[in-house]
All heavy atoms as TSV, in Angstrom:
chain	resi	resn	atom	element	x	y	z
A	1	MET	N	N	18.569	100.089	119.718
A	1	MET	CA	C	18.818	98.695	119.408
A	1	MET	C	C	17.964	98.231	118.228
A	1	MET	O	O	18.242	97.187	117.674
A	1	MET	CB	C	18.528	97.821	120.621
A	1	MET	CG	C	19.390	98.067	121.827
A	1	MET	SD	S	20.925	97.150	121.862
A	1	MET	CE	C	20.406	95.464	121.771
A	2	LYS	N	N	16.943	98.996	117.863
A	2	LYS	CA	C	16.040	98.575	116.804
A	2	LYS	C	C	16.759	98.411	115.463
A	2	LYS	O	O	16.448	97.501	114.709
A	2	LYS	CB	C	14.915	99.598	116.664
A	2	LYS	CG	C	13.699	99.093	115.958
A	2	LYS	CD	C	12.604	100.131	116.011
A	2	LYS	CE	C	11.282	99.488	115.730
A	2	LYS	NZ	N	10.176	100.405	115.800
A	3	ASN	N	N	17.754	99.244	115.173
A	3	ASN	CA	C	18.465	99.181	113.900
A	3	ASN	C	C	19.646	98.223	113.919
A	3	ASN	O	O	20.289	98.026	112.903
A	3	ASN	CB	C	18.951	100.573	113.495
A	3	ASN	CG	C	17.813	101.485	113.124
A	3	ASN	OD1	O	16.773	101.025	112.658
A	3	ASN	ND2	N	17.985	102.768	113.327
A	4	GLN	N	N	19.957	97.648	115.051
A	4	GLN	CA	C	21.089	96.741	115.134
A	4	GLN	C	C	20.706	95.344	114.665
A	4	GLN	O	O	19.597	94.882	114.900
A	4	GLN	CB	C	21.635	96.694	116.556
A	4	GLN	CG	C	22.260	98.007	116.971
A	4	GLN	CD	C	22.901	97.907	118.344
A	4	GLN	OE1	O	22.747	96.923	119.051
A	4	GLN	NE2	N	23.633	98.937	118.709
A	5	LYS	N	N	21.644	94.702	113.992
A	5	LYS	CA	C	21.430	93.354	113.480
A	5	LYS	C	C	22.312	92.376	114.236
A	5	LYS	O	O	23.297	92.740	114.852
A	5	LYS	CB	C	21.766	93.287	111.985
A	5	LYS	CG	C	20.980	94.257	111.128
A	5	LYS	CD	C	19.515	93.898	111.153
A	5	LYS	CE	C	18.732	94.851	110.270
A	5	LYS	NZ	N	17.323	94.662	110.357
A	6	HIS	N	N	21.972	91.111	114.164
A	6	HIS	CA	C	22.705	90.052	114.828
A	6	HIS	C	C	23.562	89.329	113.799
A	6	HIS	O	O	23.126	89.057	112.690
A	6	HIS	CB	C	21.728	89.066	115.475
A	6	HIS	CG	C	22.387	87.911	116.137
A	6	HIS	ND1	N	22.920	87.991	117.394
A	6	HIS	CD2	C	22.629	86.666	115.700
A	6	HIS	CE1	C	23.455	86.822	117.706
A	6	HIS	NE2	N	23.300	86.000	116.682
A	7	LEU	N	N	24.813	89.011	114.177
A	7	LEU	CA	C	25.727	88.275	113.308
A	7	LEU	C	C	26.291	87.112	114.102
A	7	LEU	O	O	26.800	87.284	115.203
A	7	LEU	CB	C	26.863	89.194	112.842
A	7	LEU	CG	C	27.976	88.561	112.027
A	7	LEU	CD1	C	27.437	88.093	110.681
A	7	LEU	CD2	C	29.097	89.553	111.825
A	8	SER	N	N	26.184	85.929	113.555
A	8	SER	CA	C	26.686	84.732	114.226
A	8	SER	C	C	27.843	84.168	113.414
A	8	SER	O	O	27.783	84.107	112.191
A	8	SER	CB	C	25.559	83.702	114.323
A	8	SER	OG	O	26.029	82.528	114.924
A	9	ILE	N	N	28.921	83.748	114.096
A	9	ILE	CA	C	30.062	83.148	113.400
A	9	ILE	C	C	30.480	81.876	114.123
A	9	ILE	O	O	30.196	81.692	115.306
A	9	ILE	CB	C	31.269	84.107	113.311
A	9	ILE	CG1	C	31.788	84.470	114.703
A	9	ILE	CG2	C	30.921	85.346	112.525
A	9	ILE	CD1	C	33.121	85.174	114.696
A	10	ARG	N	N	31.163	81.018	113.411
A	10	ARG	CA	C	31.758	79.822	114.005
A	10	ARG	C	C	33.252	80.092	114.139
A	10	ARG	O	O	33.874	80.600	113.222
A	10	ARG	CB	C	31.519	78.604	113.123
A	10	ARG	CG	C	30.064	78.252	112.995
A	10	ARG	CD	C	29.898	76.986	112.160
A	10	ARG	NE	N	28.529	76.782	111.780
A	10	ARG	CZ	C	27.592	76.255	112.541
A	10	ARG	NH1	N	27.882	75.891	113.778
A	10	ARG	NH2	N	26.366	76.092	112.103
A	11	ILE	N	N	33.819	79.739	115.292
A	11	ILE	CA	C	35.225	80.012	115.544
A	11	ILE	C	C	35.790	78.910	116.442
A	11	ILE	O	O	35.095	78.428	117.344
A	11	ILE	CB	C	35.395	81.416	116.189
A	11	ILE	CG1	C	36.839	81.820	116.314
A	11	ILE	CG2	C	34.665	81.510	117.505
A	11	ILE	CD1	C	37.038	83.281	116.698
A	12	ASP	N	N	37.026	78.513	116.183
A	12	ASP	CA	C	37.587	77.449	117.014
A	12	ASP	C	C	37.930	77.990	118.407
A	12	ASP	O	O	38.116	79.191	118.603
A	12	ASP	CB	C	38.811	76.802	116.352
A	12	ASP	CG	C	39.998	77.722	116.297
A	12	ASP	OD1	O	40.752	77.767	117.291
A	12	ASP	OD2	O	40.168	78.409	115.272
A	13	GLU	N	N	37.985	77.099	119.365
A	13	GLU	CA	C	38.110	77.472	120.778
A	13	GLU	C	C	39.384	78.261	121.074
A	13	GLU	O	O	39.348	79.257	121.801
A	13	GLU	CB	C	38.063	76.220	121.645
A	13	GLU	CG	C	38.042	76.529	123.133
A	13	GLU	CD	C	37.886	75.284	123.992
A	13	GLU	OE1	O	37.688	74.177	123.427
A	13	GLU	OE2	O	37.963	75.424	125.219
A	14	ASN	N	N	40.531	77.836	120.532
A	14	ASN	CA	C	41.786	78.547	120.807
A	14	ASN	C	C	41.772	79.960	120.257
A	14	ASN	O	O	42.220	80.899	120.918
A	14	ASN	CB	C	42.979	77.774	120.249
A	14	ASN	CG	C	43.275	76.535	121.057
A	14	ASN	OD1	O	42.939	76.437	122.232
A	14	ASN	ND2	N	43.907	75.560	120.412
A	15	THR	N	N	41.246	80.119	119.060
A	15	THR	CA	C	41.147	81.461	118.476
A	15	THR	C	C	40.233	82.339	119.310
A	15	THR	O	O	40.536	83.513	119.557
A	15	THR	CB	C	40.645	81.377	117.027
A	15	THR	OG1	O	41.550	80.569	116.264
A	15	THR	CG2	C	40.544	82.737	116.388
A	16	LEU	N	N	39.123	81.781	119.771
A	16	LEU	CA	C	38.192	82.549	120.601
A	16	LEU	C	C	38.850	82.973	121.914
A	16	LEU	O	O	38.694	84.124	122.344
A	16	LEU	CB	C	36.931	81.730	120.881
A	16	LEU	CG	C	35.858	82.438	121.710
A	16	LEU	CD1	C	35.387	83.712	121.025
A	16	LEU	CD2	C	34.697	81.491	121.966
A	17	LYS	N	N	39.591	82.071	122.544
A	17	LYS	CA	C	40.282	82.424	123.796
A	17	LYS	C	C	41.280	83.548	123.563
A	17	LYS	O	O	41.377	84.497	124.355
A	17	LYS	CB	C	40.989	81.199	124.368
A	17	LYS	CG	C	40.041	80.197	124.993
A	17	LYS	CD	C	40.779	78.978	125.525
A	17	LYS	CE	C	39.814	77.988	126.145
A	17	LYS	NZ	N	40.491	76.802	126.680
A	18	LYS	N	N	42.025	83.473	122.473
A	18	LYS	CA	C	42.994	84.528	122.149
A	18	LYS	C	C	42.287	85.839	121.837
A	18	LYS	O	O	42.742	86.923	122.233
A	18	LYS	CB	C	43.883	84.096	120.983
A	18	LYS	CG	C	44.844	82.988	121.365
A	18	LYS	CD	C	45.703	82.572	120.192
A	18	LYS	CE	C	46.644	81.444	120.586
A	18	LYS	NZ	N	47.574	81.099	119.498
A	19	PHE	N	N	41.168	85.744	121.139
A	19	PHE	CA	C	40.396	86.939	120.816
A	19	PHE	C	C	39.896	87.622	122.084
A	19	PHE	O	O	39.986	88.840	122.221
A	19	PHE	CB	C	39.224	86.585	119.894
A	19	PHE	CG	C	38.440	87.785	119.484
A	19	PHE	CD1	C	38.924	88.642	118.512
A	19	PHE	CD2	C	37.226	88.066	120.069
A	19	PHE	CE1	C	38.215	89.770	118.134
A	19	PHE	CE2	C	36.504	89.190	119.699
A	19	PHE	CZ	C	37.003	90.036	118.727
A	20	HIS	N	N	39.379	86.844	123.030
A	20	HIS	CA	C	38.926	87.402	124.309
A	20	HIS	C	C	40.094	88.050	125.053
A	20	HIS	O	O	39.924	89.105	125.684
A	20	HIS	CB	C	38.279	86.313	125.176
A	20	HIS	CG	C	36.852	86.057	124.838
A	20	HIS	ND1	N	35.815	86.817	125.314
A	20	HIS	CD2	C	36.281	85.108	124.064
A	20	HIS	CE1	C	34.674	86.364	124.855
A	20	HIS	NE2	N	34.928	85.315	124.086
A	21	TYR	N	N	41.270	87.459	124.986
A	21	TYR	CA	C	42.456	88.018	125.634
A	21	TYR	C	C	42.771	89.391	125.049
A	21	TYR	O	O	43.003	90.356	125.779
A	21	TYR	CB	C	43.643	87.068	125.449
A	21	TYR	CG	C	44.896	87.528	126.131
A	21	TYR	CD1	C	45.196	87.104	127.423
A	21	TYR	CD2	C	45.786	88.386	125.494
A	21	TYR	CE1	C	46.352	87.530	128.063
A	21	TYR	CE2	C	46.939	88.822	126.125
A	21	TYR	CZ	C	47.220	88.392	127.399
A	21	TYR	OH	O	48.362	88.825	128.027
A	22	VAL	N	N	42.780	89.482	123.720
A	22	VAL	CA	C	43.078	90.759	123.055
A	22	VAL	C	C	42.014	91.795	123.385
A	22	VAL	O	O	42.327	92.956	123.687
A	22	VAL	CB	C	43.202	90.568	121.530
A	22	VAL	CG1	C	43.336	91.908	120.815
A	22	VAL	CG2	C	44.393	89.670	121.198
A	23	ALA	N	N	40.751	91.401	123.358
A	23	ALA	CA	C	39.660	92.325	123.683
A	23	ALA	C	C	39.813	92.858	125.095
A	23	ALA	O	O	39.689	94.074	125.333
A	23	ALA	CB	C	38.311	91.634	123.511
A	24	LYS	N	N	40.106	91.970	126.039
A	24	LYS	CA	C	40.290	92.393	127.429
A	24	LYS	C	C	41.482	93.341	127.546
A	24	LYS	O	O	41.426	94.351	128.255
A	24	LYS	CB	C	40.485	91.174	128.326
A	24	LYS	CG	C	40.538	91.496	129.793
A	24	LYS	CD	C	40.613	90.234	130.634
A	24	LYS	CE	C	40.670	90.588	132.110
A	24	LYS	NZ	N	40.751	89.391	132.952
A	25	TYR	N	N	42.562	93.047	126.849
A	25	TYR	CA	C	43.749	93.906	126.853
A	25	TYR	C	C	43.395	95.306	126.364
A	25	TYR	O	O	43.896	96.299	126.887
A	25	TYR	CB	C	44.834	93.288	125.964
A	25	TYR	CG	C	46.108	94.082	125.915
A	25	TYR	CD1	C	47.098	93.877	126.877
A	25	TYR	CD2	C	46.334	95.021	124.922
A	25	TYR	CE1	C	48.272	94.603	126.850
A	25	TYR	CE2	C	47.503	95.755	124.887
A	25	TYR	CZ	C	48.473	95.542	125.844
A	25	TYR	OH	O	49.633	96.276	125.812
A	26	ASP	N	N	42.523	95.387	125.361
A	26	ASP	CA	C	42.082	96.675	124.811
A	26	ASP	C	C	40.907	97.272	125.584
A	26	ASP	O	O	40.315	98.261	125.147
A	26	ASP	CB	C	41.687	96.505	123.341
A	26	ASP	CG	C	42.882	96.291	122.430
A	26	ASP	OD1	O	44.015	96.631	122.830
A	26	ASP	OD2	O	42.686	95.787	121.304
A	27	ALA	N	N	40.565	96.668	126.735
A	27	ALA	CA	C	39.469	97.133	127.598
A	27	ALA	C	C	38.135	97.160	126.851
A	27	ALA	O	O	37.338	98.077	127.000
A	27	ALA	CB	C	39.787	98.502	128.198
A	28	ARG	N	N	37.910	96.116	126.056
A	28	ARG	CA	C	36.645	95.989	125.338
A	28	ARG	C	C	36.052	94.612	125.619
A	28	ARG	O	O	36.772	93.665	125.888
A	28	ARG	CB	C	36.860	96.117	123.824
A	28	ARG	CG	C	37.304	97.478	123.365
A	28	ARG	CD	C	37.316	97.537	121.830
A	28	ARG	NE	N	37.810	98.800	121.372
A	28	ARG	CZ	C	39.064	99.027	120.997
A	28	ARG	NH1	N	39.945	98.054	120.988
A	28	ARG	NH2	N	39.435	100.223	120.605
A	29	SER	N	N	34.745	94.527	125.468
A	29	SER	CA	C	34.097	93.221	125.460
A	29	SER	C	C	34.412	92.579	124.110
A	29	SER	O	O	34.879	93.252	123.174
A	29	SER	CB	C	32.582	93.383	125.609
A	29	SER	OG	O	32.045	94.056	124.485
A	30	ALA	N	N	34.140	91.299	123.980
A	30	ALA	CA	C	34.354	90.630	122.699
A	30	ALA	C	C	33.482	91.284	121.618
A	30	ALA	O	O	33.951	91.541	120.508
A	30	ALA	CB	C	34.045	89.144	122.808
A	31	SER	N	N	32.248	91.581	121.960
A	31	SER	CA	C	31.349	92.235	121.006
A	31	SER	C	C	31.879	93.615	120.622
A	31	SER	O	O	31.879	93.987	119.442
A	31	SER	CB	C	29.952	92.353	121.604
A	31	SER	OG	O	29.069	92.938	120.680
A	32	GLY	N	N	32.331	94.370	121.607
A	32	GLY	CA	C	32.899	95.693	121.351
A	32	GLY	C	C	34.137	95.616	120.472
A	32	GLY	O	O	34.356	96.464	119.604
A	33	GLN	N	N	34.949	94.590	120.686
A	33	GLN	CA	C	36.154	94.399	119.883
A	33	GLN	C	C	35.782	94.081	118.431
A	33	GLN	O	O	36.401	94.590	117.502
A	33	GLN	CB	C	37.019	93.279	120.472
A	33	GLN	CG	C	38.351	93.098	119.789
A	33	GLN	CD	C	39.370	94.160	120.140
A	33	GLN	OE1	O	39.101	95.081	120.893
A	33	GLN	NE2	N	40.555	94.019	119.597
A	34	ILE	N	N	34.775	93.252	118.229
A	34	ILE	CA	C	34.325	92.927	116.876
A	34	ILE	C	C	33.827	94.178	116.166
A	34	ILE	O	O	34.182	94.431	115.010
A	34	ILE	CB	C	33.240	91.829	116.909
A	34	ILE	CG1	C	33.870	90.502	117.338
A	34	ILE	CG2	C	32.540	91.701	115.557
A	34	ILE	CD1	C	32.872	89.422	117.677
A	35	ILE	N	N	33.004	94.977	116.846
A	35	ILE	CA	C	32.491	96.220	116.253
A	35	ILE	C	C	33.652	97.149	115.909
A	35	ILE	O	O	33.684	97.745	114.824
A	35	ILE	CB	C	31.486	96.920	117.197
A	35	ILE	CG1	C	30.262	96.034	117.418
A	35	ILE	CG2	C	31.095	98.294	116.675
A	35	ILE	CD1	C	29.486	95.698	116.163
A	36	TYR	N	N	34.622	97.280	116.817
A	36	TYR	CA	C	35.798	98.112	116.562
A	36	TYR	C	C	36.535	97.634	115.305
A	36	TYR	O	O	36.884	98.435	114.430
A	36	TYR	CB	C	36.743	98.079	117.771
A	36	TYR	CG	C	38.081	98.675	117.467
A	36	TYR	CD1	C	38.258	100.057	117.426
A	36	TYR	CD2	C	39.181	97.864	117.193
A	36	TYR	CE1	C	39.493	100.602	117.123
A	36	TYR	CE2	C	40.415	98.397	116.892
A	36	TYR	CZ	C	40.566	99.775	116.852
A	36	TYR	OH	O	41.789	100.314	116.534
A	37	LEU	N	N	36.771	96.329	115.199
A	37	LEU	CA	C	37.516	95.788	114.061
A	37	LEU	C	C	36.744	95.939	112.751
A	37	LEU	O	O	37.336	96.242	111.711
A	37	LEU	CB	C	37.866	94.316	114.312
A	37	LEU	CG	C	38.875	94.095	115.440
A	37	LEU	CD1	C	38.970	92.603	115.769
A	37	LEU	CD2	C	40.239	94.655	115.074
A	38	ILE	N	N	35.438	95.749	112.786
A	38	ILE	CA	C	34.625	95.941	111.585
A	38	ILE	C	C	34.704	97.393	111.132
A	38	ILE	O	O	34.928	97.681	109.949
A	38	ILE	CB	C	33.159	95.512	111.834
A	38	ILE	CG1	C	33.068	93.994	111.968
A	38	ILE	CG2	C	32.248	96.028	110.716
A	38	ILE	CD1	C	31.714	93.491	112.434
A	39	ASN	N	N	34.522	98.320	112.064
A	39	ASN	CA	C	34.575	99.744	111.713
A	39	ASN	C	C	35.946	100.151	111.208
A	39	ASN	O	O	36.064	100.935	110.257
A	39	ASN	CB	C	34.152	100.614	112.896
A	39	ASN	CG	C	32.659	100.553	113.129
A	39	ASN	OD1	O	31.875	100.440	112.203
A	39	ASN	ND2	N	32.257	100.615	114.381
A	40	LYS	N	N	37.010	99.611	111.805
A	40	LYS	CA	C	38.365	99.904	111.348
A	40	LYS	C	C	38.568	99.380	109.935
A	40	LYS	O	O	39.149	100.063	109.080
A	40	LYS	CB	C	39.398	99.302	112.291
A	40	LYS	CG	C	40.832	99.611	111.904
A	40	LYS	CD	C	41.810	98.985	112.872
A	40	LYS	CE	C	43.252	99.328	112.554
A	40	LYS	NZ	N	43.641	99.233	111.156
A	41	ASN	N	N	38.084	98.188	109.661
A	41	ASN	CA	C	38.200	97.615	108.325
A	41	ASN	C	C	37.475	98.477	107.291
A	41	ASN	O	O	37.990	98.716	106.197
A	41	ASN	CB	C	37.650	96.190	108.333
A	41	ASN	CG	C	37.798	95.508	107.016
A	41	ASN	OD1	O	36.808	95.358	106.293
A	41	ASN	ND2	N	39.006	95.082	106.683
A	42	ILE	N	N	36.283	98.951	107.633
A	42	ILE	CA	C	35.525	99.817	106.731
A	42	ILE	C	C	36.270	101.128	106.503
A	42	ILE	O	O	36.394	101.588	105.361
A	42	ILE	CB	C	34.101	100.069	107.274
A	42	ILE	CG1	C	33.290	98.777	107.218
A	42	ILE	CG2	C	33.401	101.179	106.486
A	42	ILE	CD1	C	31.975	98.832	107.970
A	43	ARG	N	N	36.784	101.756	107.579
A	43	ARG	CA	C	37.544	103.009	107.428
A	43	ARG	C	C	38.750	102.810	106.515
A	43	ARG	O	O	38.995	103.608	105.607
A	43	ARG	CB	C	38.029	103.514	108.793
A	43	ARG	CG	C	36.997	104.258	109.609
A	43	ARG	CD	C	37.624	104.969	110.813
A	43	ARG	NE	N	38.486	104.121	111.624
A	43	ARG	CZ	C	38.074	103.342	112.614
A	43	ARG	NH1	N	36.779	103.288	112.923
A	43	ARG	NH2	N	38.925	102.615	113.306
A	44	ASP	N	N	39.503	101.736	106.743
A	44	ASP	CA	C	40.690	101.458	105.932
A	44	ASP	C	C	40.307	101.247	104.464
A	44	ASP	O	O	40.979	101.760	103.562
A	44	ASP	CB	C	41.425	100.223	106.454
A	44	ASP	CG	C	42.060	100.442	107.817
A	44	ASP	OD1	O	42.141	101.604	108.288
A	44	ASP	OD2	O	42.476	99.431	108.433
A	45	PHE	N	N	39.241	100.502	104.220
A	45	PHE	CA	C	38.780	100.264	102.855
A	45	PHE	C	C	38.394	101.574	102.183
A	45	PHE	O	O	38.785	101.838	101.041
A	45	PHE	CB	C	37.590	99.300	102.862
A	45	PHE	CG	C	37.076	98.975	101.484
A	45	PHE	CD1	C	37.546	97.863	100.812
A	45	PHE	CD2	C	36.124	99.774	100.867
A	45	PHE	CE1	C	37.084	97.553	99.535
A	45	PHE	CE2	C	35.654	99.481	99.601
A	45	PHE	CZ	C	36.132	98.375	98.927
A	46	GLU	N	N	37.612	102.404	102.890
A	46	GLU	CA	C	37.142	103.657	102.305
A	46	GLU	C	C	38.280	104.643	102.077
A	46	GLU	O	O	38.238	105.419	101.112
A	46	GLU	CB	C	36.042	104.276	103.173
A	46	GLU	CG	C	34.737	103.508	103.084
A	46	GLU	CD	C	33.601	104.139	103.846
A	46	GLU	OE1	O	33.842	104.808	104.879
A	46	GLU	OE2	O	32.446	103.951	103.421
A	47	GLU	N	N	39.299	104.632	102.920
A	47	GLU	CA	C	40.459	105.492	102.688
A	47	GLU	C	C	41.158	105.114	101.387
A	47	GLU	O	O	41.647	105.975	100.668
A	47	GLU	CB	C	41.445	105.391	103.852
A	47	GLU	CG	C	41.020	106.154	105.074
A	47	GLU	CD	C	41.994	106.017	106.231
A	47	GLU	OE1	O	43.121	105.516	106.023
A	47	GLU	OE2	O	41.623	106.418	107.350
A	48	LYS	N	N	41.185	103.836	101.087
A	48	LYS	CA	C	41.863	103.354	99.894
A	48	LYS	C	C	40.988	103.444	98.640
A	48	LYS	O	O	41.469	103.777	97.559
A	48	LYS	CB	C	42.307	101.906	100.105
A	48	LYS	CG	C	43.125	101.339	98.975
A	48	LYS	CD	C	43.644	99.948	99.302
A	48	LYS	CE	C	44.478	99.405	98.144
A	48	LYS	NZ	N	44.981	98.056	98.416
A	49	HIS	N	N	39.675	103.142	98.779
A	49	HIS	CA	C	38.805	102.989	97.613
A	49	HIS	C	C	37.679	104.023	97.522
A	49	HIS	O	O	36.918	104.001	96.561
A	49	HIS	CB	C	38.172	101.593	97.622
A	49	HIS	CG	C	39.176	100.488	97.612
A	49	HIS	ND1	N	39.881	100.133	96.497
A	49	HIS	CD2	C	39.601	99.672	98.602
A	49	HIS	CE1	C	40.701	99.137	96.787
A	49	HIS	NE2	N	40.551	98.838	98.067
A	50	GLY	N	N	37.544	104.895	98.508
A	50	GLY	CA	C	36.441	105.857	98.512
A	50	GLY	C	C	35.265	105.338	99.321
A	50	GLY	O	O	35.181	104.156	99.657
A	51	GLU	N	N	34.364	106.253	99.594
A	51	GLU	CA	C	33.208	105.909	100.435
A	51	GLU	C	C	32.352	104.821	99.795
A	51	GLU	O	O	32.114	104.820	98.595
A	51	GLU	CB	C	32.351	107.156	100.684
A	51	GLU	CG	C	31.236	106.923	101.658
A	51	GLU	CD	C	30.482	108.185	102.022
A	51	GLU	OE1	O	30.955	109.284	101.693
A	51	GLU	OE2	O	29.403	108.055	102.622
A	52	ILE	N	N	31.905	103.902	100.618
A	52	ILE	CA	C	31.045	102.817	100.177
A	52	ILE	C	C	29.613	103.349	100.111
A	52	ILE	O	O	29.088	103.811	101.123
A	52	ILE	CB	C	31.107	101.614	101.137
A	52	ILE	CG1	C	32.534	101.083	101.232
A	52	ILE	CG2	C	30.122	100.530	100.713
A	52	ILE	CD1	C	32.756	100.099	102.367
A	53	PRO	N	N	28.989	103.282	98.925
A	53	PRO	CA	C	27.605	103.767	98.843
A	53	PRO	C	C	26.652	102.794	99.540
A	53	PRO	O	O	26.815	101.579	99.445
A	53	PRO	CB	C	27.330	103.809	97.334
A	53	PRO	CG	C	28.282	102.825	96.747
A	53	PRO	CD	C	29.493	102.795	97.658
A	54	ILE	N	N	25.705	103.328	100.243
A	54	ILE	CA	C	24.687	102.522	100.933
A	54	ILE	C	C	23.352	102.765	100.243
A	54	ILE	O	O	22.904	103.899	100.114
A	54	ILE	CB	C	24.582	102.913	102.430
A	54	ILE	CG1	C	25.919	102.776	103.121
A	54	ILE	CG2	C	23.497	102.086	103.121
A	54	ILE	CD1	C	26.475	101.363	103.149
A	55	ASN	N	N	22.739	101.673	99.799
A	55	ASN	CA	C	21.417	101.765	99.200
A	55	ASN	C	C	20.628	100.516	99.544
A	55	ASN	O	O	21.115	99.636	100.253
A	55	ASN	CB	C	21.508	101.973	97.679
A	55	ASN	CG	C	22.290	100.867	96.986
A	55	ASN	OD1	O	22.085	99.689	97.256
A	55	ASN	ND2	N	23.190	101.229	96.104
A	56	SER	N	N	19.446	100.404	99.036
A	56	SER	CA	C	18.584	99.277	99.395
A	56	SER	C	C	19.095	97.951	98.855
A	56	SER	O	O	18.652	96.897	99.282
A	56	SER	CB	C	17.161	99.522	98.887
A	56	SER	OG	O	17.169	99.658	97.482
A	57	GLU	N	N	20.035	97.958	97.913
A	57	GLU	CA	C	20.561	96.725	97.344
A	57	GLU	C	C	21.727	96.143	98.149
A	57	GLU	O	O	22.120	95.018	97.925
A	57	GLU	CB	C	21.010	96.967	95.900
A	57	GLU	CG	C	19.860	97.333	94.978
A	57	GLU	CD	C	20.333	97.687	93.580
A	57	GLU	OE1	O	21.500	97.452	93.260
A	57	GLU	OE2	O	19.508	98.206	92.821
A	58	ASN	N	N	22.301	96.889	99.077
A	58	ASN	CA	C	23.450	96.407	99.882
A	58	ASN	C	C	22.993	95.497	100.956
A	58	ASN	O	O	22.049	95.551	101.573
A	58	ASN	CB	C	24.223	97.565	100.485
A	58	ASN	CG	C	24.960	98.352	99.421
A	58	ASN	OD1	O	24.642	98.300	98.250
A	58	ASN	ND2	N	25.939	99.091	99.827
């Protein structure tokens, strides 16, 4: 957990309820669903544009 960071977002109530519904349908927690979607977005981006370099400036 030491390397994990916290991310806070603002979201309207109806969207949040729908998001929880989708997460539950996929047998994930809301946090797990967010991590899944972030990782999927990164994979899709890298497939199209190449690997994203990670350095101290990112």
